[in-house]
C-alpha positions in Angstrom: 21.5 72.5 119.7 24.4 71.9 117.2 25.5 68.3 117.0 28.7 66.7 115.9 27.1 65.3 112.8 26.0 68.8 111.6 27.9 69.8 108.4 28.7 73.4 107.6 29.8 74.4 104.1 32.4 77.2 104.1 32.9 79.0 100.8 36.2 80.9 100.6 39.7 80.2 101.8 41.1 83.6 102.9 41.9 84.8 106.4 38.4 85.1 107.7 37.2 81.9 106.1 40.2 80.1 107.7 39.3 81.6 111.1 35.7 80.6 110.7 36.7 77.0 109.9 38.8 77.0 113.1 35.9 78.2 115.1 33.4 75.7 113.7 35.7 72.7 114.1 36.6 73.7 117.7 32.9 73.5 118.3 32.9 69.9 117.0 31.2 70.7 113.7 32.2 69.0 110.5 33.2 71.4 107.7 33.0 70.9 103.9 35.5 73.6 102.8 35.3 75.0 99.3 38.9 75.7 98.3 39.9 76.5 94.7 43.6 77.0 95.3 45.5 73.7 94.9 48.4 74.7 97.2 46.0 75.7 100.0 44.0 72.5 99.6 47.1 70.4 99.8 48.5 72.2 102.8 45.3 71.9 104.7 45.0 68.2 104.0 48.7 67.4 104.7 49.8 70.0 107.3 46.5 71.2 108.9 47.3 74.7 107.9 46.4 77.3 105.2 49.7 78.0 103.5 48.6 81.4 102.3 46.4 82.9 105.1 46.8 82.6 108.9 49.7 80.3 108.3 50.4 79.7 112.0 46.8 78.6 112.8 46.4 74.8 113.3 43.2 73.3 111.9 41.5 70.1 113.0 41.7 68.1 109.8 39.7 65.2 111.1 36.6 67.4 110.8 37.5 69.1 107.5 36.7 67.9 104.1 38.4 70.1 101.4 36.8 70.1 98.0 36.8 72.2 94.8 33.3 71.2 93.6 30.9 73.8 95.1 27.8 71.6 94.6 29.5 68.7 96.5 30.5 71.1 99.2 27.0 72.5 99.7 24.9 69.4 98.9 24.9 67.6 102.3 25.4 70.7 104.4 22.7 72.1 106.7 24.4 75.5 106.9 26.3 77.5 104.2 28.8 80.2 105.2 29.8 82.6 102.6 33.3 83.9 103.3 34.8 84.9 100.0 35.6 88.5 99.0 32.4 90.1 97.7 34.2 91.0 94.4 34.4 87.3 93.5 31.0 86.2 94.9 29.2 86.0 91.5 32.0 84.1 89.9 32.4 81.7 92.8 28.7 81.0 93.0 27.9 80.9 89.3 28.3 77.1 89.0 26.1 76.4 92.1 23.0 74.4 91.2 22.1 72.8 94.6 19.0 74.4 96.1 19.7 76.7 99.1 16.0 77.2 100.1 16.1 74.6 103.0 19.5 75.6 104.3 20.7 78.3 106.6 22.8 80.7 104.6 25.2 82.9 106.7 27.1 85.8 105.1 30.5 86.6 106.7 31.1 89.0 103.8 31.4 92.8 104.4 30.9 94.0 100.9 28.8 94.6 97.8 28.3 92.4 94.9 29.9 94.4 92.1 27.6 95.6 89.3 24.5 94.5 91.2 24.6 97.4 93.7 23.3 94.8 96.3 24.5 93.5 99.6 25.2 89.8 99.5 22.2 88.8 101.5 19.9 90.6 99.0 21.7 89.0 96.1 21.3 85.5 97.6 17.6 86.0 98.0 17.2 87.5 94.5 19.5 85.0 92.6 19.2 81.8 94.7 15.8 82.1 96.4 17.0 82.0 99.9 14.2 83.1 102.2 14.9 86.1 104.3 14.0 84.1 107.4 16.9 81.7 106.7 19.6 84.2 105.8 21.9 85.5 108.4 25.0 87.7 109.0 27.9 87.1 111.3 29.7 90.4 111.7 31.4 92.7 114.1 34.9 94.1 115.0 36.8 90.9 114.4 40.1 90.8 112.5 40.8 87.2 111.5 44.4 87.5 112.8 43.2 88.2 116.3 40.6 85.5 116.2 43.3 83.0 115.1 45.3 84.0 118.2 42.2 83.5 120.5 42.1 87.1 121.5 38.8 88.1 123.0 36.4 89.2 120.2 32.8 90.2 119.9 30.5 89.1 117.0 26.8 89.7 116.2 24.5 87.1 114.7 21.9 88.9 112.6 18.7 87.4 111.3 15.0 88.2 111.2 14.2 84.7 112.5 14.9 84.1 116.2 15.6 80.4 115.9 18.1 80.9 113.1 19.9 83.6 115.1 20.1 81.2 118.1 21.7 78.5 115.8 24.3 80.9 114.5 25.1 82.0 118.1 25.8 78.4 119.0 27.9 77.8 115.9 30.2 80.8 116.6 30.4 81.1 120.3 33.8 80.2 121.9 35.4 81.1 125.2 37.2 83.9 123.3 34.2 84.9 121.2 31.1 86.5 122.6 28.2 86.5 120.2 25.2 88.8 120.6 22.0 88.9 118.5 20.2 91.4 116.3 17.3 91.3 113.9 18.3 94.6 112.1 19.6 92.8 109.0 19.7 95.8 106.6 21.2 98.3 109.1 23.9 96.0 110.3 24.8 94.8 106.8 25.1 98.3 105.4 27.2 99.4 108.4 29.6 96.5 107.7 29.8 97.7 104.1 30.2 101.4 104.7 32.8 101.1 107.4 35.2 99.9 104.7 34.7 103.1 102.7 35.4 105.2 105.8 38.5 103.2 106.6 39.9 104.1 103.2 39.2 107.8 104.1 41.0 107.4 107.4 44.0 105.7 105.7 44.2 108.5 103.1 44.2 111.1 105.9 47.0 109.3 107.8 49.0 108.9 104.6 48.6 112.6 103.9 50.0 113.5 107.3 46.8 114.4 109.2 47.1 113.8 112.9 45.1 112.0 115.6 42.9 115.0 116.3 41.7 115.2 112.7 41.2 111.5 112.4 39.0 111.4 115.5 36.8 114.1 114.1 36.7 112.4 110.7 35.6 109.1 112.3 32.9 110.9 114.3 31.6 112.4 111.1 31.7 109.0 109.5 29.4 107.6 112.2 27.0 110.5 111.7 27.0 110.0 108.0 26.1 106.3 108.5 23.2 107.3 110.7 21.8 109.6 107.9 22.2 106.8 105.4 20.2 104.4 107.6 17.5 106.9 108.2 16.9 107.2 104.5 16.1 103.4 104.4 13.7 103.7 107.3 16.4 102.1 109.6 16.6 105.0 112.0 16.2 102.5 114.9 19.4 100.7 114.0 21.9 101.4 116.7 25.0 102.9 115.1 26.6 102.8 118.6 26.3 99.0 118.7 29.6 97.0 118.5 28.5 95.5 115.1 28.4 99.1 113.7 30.5 101.6 115.6 32.9 98.9 116.9 33.5 97.5 113.4 33.9 101.1 112.1 36.5 101.9 114.8 38.6 98.7 114.4 38.6 99.0 110.6 39.7 102.6 110.7 42.4 102.2 113.4 43.8 98.7 113.1 47.0 97.9 111.3 45.3 94.6 110.2 42.7 96.7 108.2 43.2 96.1 104.5 40.9 99.1 103.7 42.9 101.4 105.9 46.1 100.2 104.3 44.6 100.8 100.8 43.8 104.4 101.7 47.2 104.8 103.4 48.9 103.9 100.1 46.8 106.4 98.2 47.5 109.1 100.7 51.2 108.5 100.4 51.0 109.1 96.6 50.2 105.7 95.0 47.7 105.7 92.2 44.6 103.7 92.8 45.8 101.0 90.4 49.3 100.7 92.0 47.7 100.6 95.5 45.4 97.7 94.4 48.4 95.9 92.9 50.3 96.4 96.2 47.5 94.8 98.2 47.7 91.1 98.9 44.0 90.9 99.8 40.9 92.6 98.5 40.0 96.0 99.8 36.2 95.7 99.9 35.7 99.4 100.3 36.8 100.0 96.7 33.7 98.3 95.4 31.5 99.5 98.2 32.3 103.2 97.3 30.7 102.8 93.9 27.6 101.1 95.3 27.0 103.7 98.0 27.6 106.5 95.5 25.0 104.9 93.3 22.5 104.7 96.2 23.2 108.2 97.5 22.6 109.8 94.1 19.4 107.8 93.7 18.2 108.9 97.1 19.6 112.5 96.9 21.7 112.0 100.1 24.6 114.1 101.1 27.4 111.8 102.1 30.5 114.0 101.8 33.0 111.5 103.1 31.8 108.6 101.0 31.6 111.0 98.0 35.2 112.1 98.6 36.4 108.5 98.6 34.4 107.7 95.5 35.9 110.7 93.6 39.4 109.8 94.5 38.9 106.1 93.5 36.9 106.5 90.4 37.2 110.1 89.1 41.0 110.5 89.5 40.5 113.3 92.1 43.6 114.4 94.0 43.5 112.8 97.5 45.3 115.9 99.0 42.9 118.4 97.5 39.8 116.2 98.1 40.8 115.8 101.8 41.4 119.5 102.2 38.0 120.3 100.8 36.4 117.7 103.0 38.0 119.1 106.1 36.0 122.3 105.6 32.7 120.3 105.8 33.4 118.4 109.0 32.1 119.5 112.4 
């Protein structure tokens, strides 16, 4: 069982990191919070709020220790929760020298480590020696904004070790959060990565003027494409229909909170990729994921027409309108 003296290190200070800090402290856990933005650190200490993200959410400051030194943050913690954008993961972690081998490392990141073509859990094992038995995911259809409002949400704790999964369930369970368990680490993590690519595709379609009928077919084909991808990894038994996969895909494709959907929407409405990125106030993880999944699909000779379409628009300057028209001929 978790105890009040347990310390969790949280790396990242965006919306989801802020929601996670709220959940942990509501469960009586002390949090060492790695915050590199001086304004955010000051507002948390003085006002009990993050002045940049989830600004209306009150935080229990008596249980929060805000620090900028990542080794100090991680050093005395039993659990380390990674909640930074995947695009910045290598940079944020590069000064980390404290050993992670005896800690539980929980990834709340739904993205790829750029230039490594690796999900974050694989990167943490390769670079920091975290045993697979002590690395976990916390994922599912859970926009931070709704968690901050205590709206009923469902998460999945994923780890190959049963005891670690149980610990993560305890840490994140709240009256408004139901946490289930899974041991399918690879399948669930890739699902959380790929759904961001597909949300960009859906955003493009909506921005181009396609209707609900087309979007429903597009998302159905996205789910089928994910299944083919998992099968190529020997993960055919992963349940794409589970909330951690299909639920996350649906909420990311349909919700107005979805940054990836918004990114695609801007492109569909005529913005260049660069201008759409500049317009975003938060990172669209699907931009980086598209390059990784393209690299993997070419290597495995997979046909992923929707992911390929997104990649070509984002990286090969393909016309979103023409690319979507061509894709529409391949959907069933």
